[in-house]
C-alpha positions in Angstrom: -11.9 56.7 -56.0 -9.7 55.3 -53.2 -7.0 52.7 -54.1 -7.6 49.1 -52.8 -4.9 49.8 -50.1 -6.9 52.7 -48.8 -10.2 50.9 -48.8 -12.0 50.2 -45.5 -12.1 46.3 -45.9 -8.4 46.2 -46.6 -7.6 48.3 -43.5 -9.9 46.0 -41.4 -8.1 42.9 -42.7 -4.7 44.5 -42.0 -5.8 45.3 -38.4 -7.0 41.7 -37.8 -3.7 40.3 -39.1 -1.6 42.7 -37.0 -3.7 41.8 -33.9 -3.3 38.1 -34.5 0.5 38.5 -34.9 0.7 40.5 -31.6 -1.5 38.0 -29.7 0.6 35.1 -31.1 3.8 36.7 -29.9 2.3 37.4 -26.5 1.2 33.8 -26.1 4.6 32.5 -27.2 6.3 34.7 -24.6 4.1 33.7 -21.7 3.8 30.0 -22.4 6.2 28.2 -20.1 8.8 26.1 -21.7 8.3 22.4 -21.5 10.7 20.8 -19.0 12.0 17.3 -18.9 10.3 15.2 -16.2 11.9 15.6 -12.8 13.9 12.8 -11.3 12.0 11.5 -8.3 15.3 10.6 -6.7 17.1 13.9 -7.3 17.5 14.8 -3.7 20.5 13.3 -1.8 20.1 12.4 1.8 23.2 14.5 2.7 21.4 17.6 1.4 18.4 17.3 3.7 18.3 18.0 7.5 16.1 15.0 8.3 16.3 15.8 12.1 14.1 18.8 11.4 11.4 16.8 9.4 8.2 15.5 10.9 6.4 12.5 9.7 2.7 11.6 10.1 1.8 8.3 11.7 -0.7 7.6 9.0 -1.1 6.0 5.5 1.3 7.7 3.1 1.8 5.1 0.2 -0.5 7.0 -2.2 1.9 9.9 -2.0 4.8 7.7 -3.1 4.3 7.0 -6.9 5.3 3.7 -8.5 7.6 5.8 -10.7 9.7 6.7 -7.6 9.9 3.0 -6.6 10.8 2.0 -10.1 13.6 4.6 -10.2 15.0 3.2 -7.0 14.7 -0.4 -8.2 16.2 0.4 -11.6 13.2 -1.1 -13.5 9.4 -1.3 -13.7 7.4 -2.3 -10.7 5.7 -5.7 -11.2 4.1 -6.1 -7.8 3.1 -3.8 -5.0 1.3 -4.0 -1.7 0.3 -1.8 1.1 -0.9 -2.4 4.7 -2.3 -0.7 7.7 -2.5 -1.5 11.4 -4.5 -4.6 12.2 -4.0 -6.3 8.9 -2.2 -9.7 8.7 0.8 -9.0 6.5 3.8 -10.9 5.2 6.3 -8.6 7.0 9.4 -10.5 5.7 10.2 -13.6 3.9 9.7 -15.7 7.0 7.4 -13.6 9.1 3.7 -13.1 8.7 2.1 -11.1 11.5 -0.5 -8.5 12.4 0.9 -5.1 11.3 1.3 -2.3 13.8 2.3 0.1 11.1 1.3 1.8 7.9 3.5 0.5 5.1 4.0 -0.4 1.4 6.3 -2.4 -0.8 7.2 -2.6 -4.5 8.9 -5.5 -6.3 10.7 -5.3 -9.6 10.9 -8.1 -12.3 14.5 -8.7 -11.2 13.3 -9.4 -7.7 14.4 -6.1 -6.2 12.4 -4.8 -3.2 11.7 -1.3 -2.0 9.7 -0.9 1.2 8.7 1.8 3.7 6.7 1.8 6.9 5.9 4.0 9.9 4.8 2.8 13.3 1.2 3.7 14.1 1.7 4.3 17.8 3.8 7.3 18.9 7.4 6.6 19.7 9.3 8.5 22.5 13.0 9.3 22.2 13.8 6.6 24.9 11.8 4.0 22.9 13.5 5.1 19.7 16.9 4.5 21.3 15.8 1.0 22.2 14.5 0.3 18.7 17.8 1.5 17.2 19.6 -0.9 19.5 17.4 -3.9 18.5 18.7 -5.4 15.3 16.3 -7.5 13.2 17.4 -11.1 12.5 19.9 -11.2 9.7 20.8 -7.5 9.9 24.1 -5.9 11.0 24.9 -2.3 11.8 26.3 -0.3 8.9 29.3 1.2 10.7 32.1 1.4 8.1 30.5 4.2 6.0 27.2 5.2 7.8 24.9 7.4 5.8 23.8 10.9 7.0 21.2 11.2 9.7 17.8 9.8 8.9 15.8 11.3 11.8 17.2 11.3 15.3 18.3 8.8 16.5 19.2 7.1 13.2 19.8 3.4 12.6 21.4 2.1 9.5 21.6 -1.6 8.8 22.7 -4.1 6.1 20.1 -6.9 5.9 21.3 -9.4 3.3 21.0 -7.8 -0.1 19.2 -4.8 1.3 20.0 -1.6 3.2 17.6 -0.4 5.9 17.5 3.1 7.3 15.2 4.0 10.2 14.8 6.8 12.6 12.6 9.0 14.7 10.9 11.9 13.0 9.0 13.8 15.7 7.1 11.0 17.4 7.1 8.7 14.3 9.5 5.8 13.8 10.0 5.6 10.0 11.8 2.9 8.1 12.8 2.5 4.5 14.5 -0.4 2.8 16.0 -1.0 -0.6 17.6 -4.0 -2.3 20.9 -2.2 -2.8 24.1 -1.5 -1.0 24.6 1.8 -2.9 24.2 4.2 0.0 23.6 7.2 -2.2 20.7 5.5 -4.0 19.3 4.2 -0.7 19.6 7.7 0.8 17.7 9.2 -2.2 15.0 6.6 -1.9 14.7 7.3 1.9 14.4 11.0 1.3 11.5 10.4 -1.1 9.9 8.2 1.6 10.3 10.8 4.3 8.8 13.5 2.1 5.8 11.3 1.2 5.2 10.5 4.8 5.7 14.1 6.0 
């Protein structure tokens, strides 16, 4: 009479256990490790050649998550808006007009503002040079420490508590603004904008 170890049921049970162990090891080795969430503002403007990027003259706000705006604003988004050409929009604190662009804005509880917009009509290099020369009311050129290129040509402005970068990407005039004078943070925000609009 065979011993219990030599019996067929025992051998079958042993085979099942060994198979389960091998499968478990294989799954553990092939399951990717969990990574910490990526920082939506990880990319510095200085590390991107924006003169080689192209931007669509179309709606892009859904590609720019609230989490990205919240990271730029340093706190949760409490209000957001988006607009498209032909809509009447509050374009600034004192200006309400019919938009000629696709754009969006996010506001934090502390009152910080992150905005981005792209002109709907195509913009030529000559027109872009003129746009770069025209300064919005209350804005001054950021000349002391200008940020890296944001399209070509690039225009960098200080507008009250905000910094505004804008430039030509292909035939699209793209602008991004953030309630901050931290040029590194503004640059990171504007890279996220350009990628979302690209």
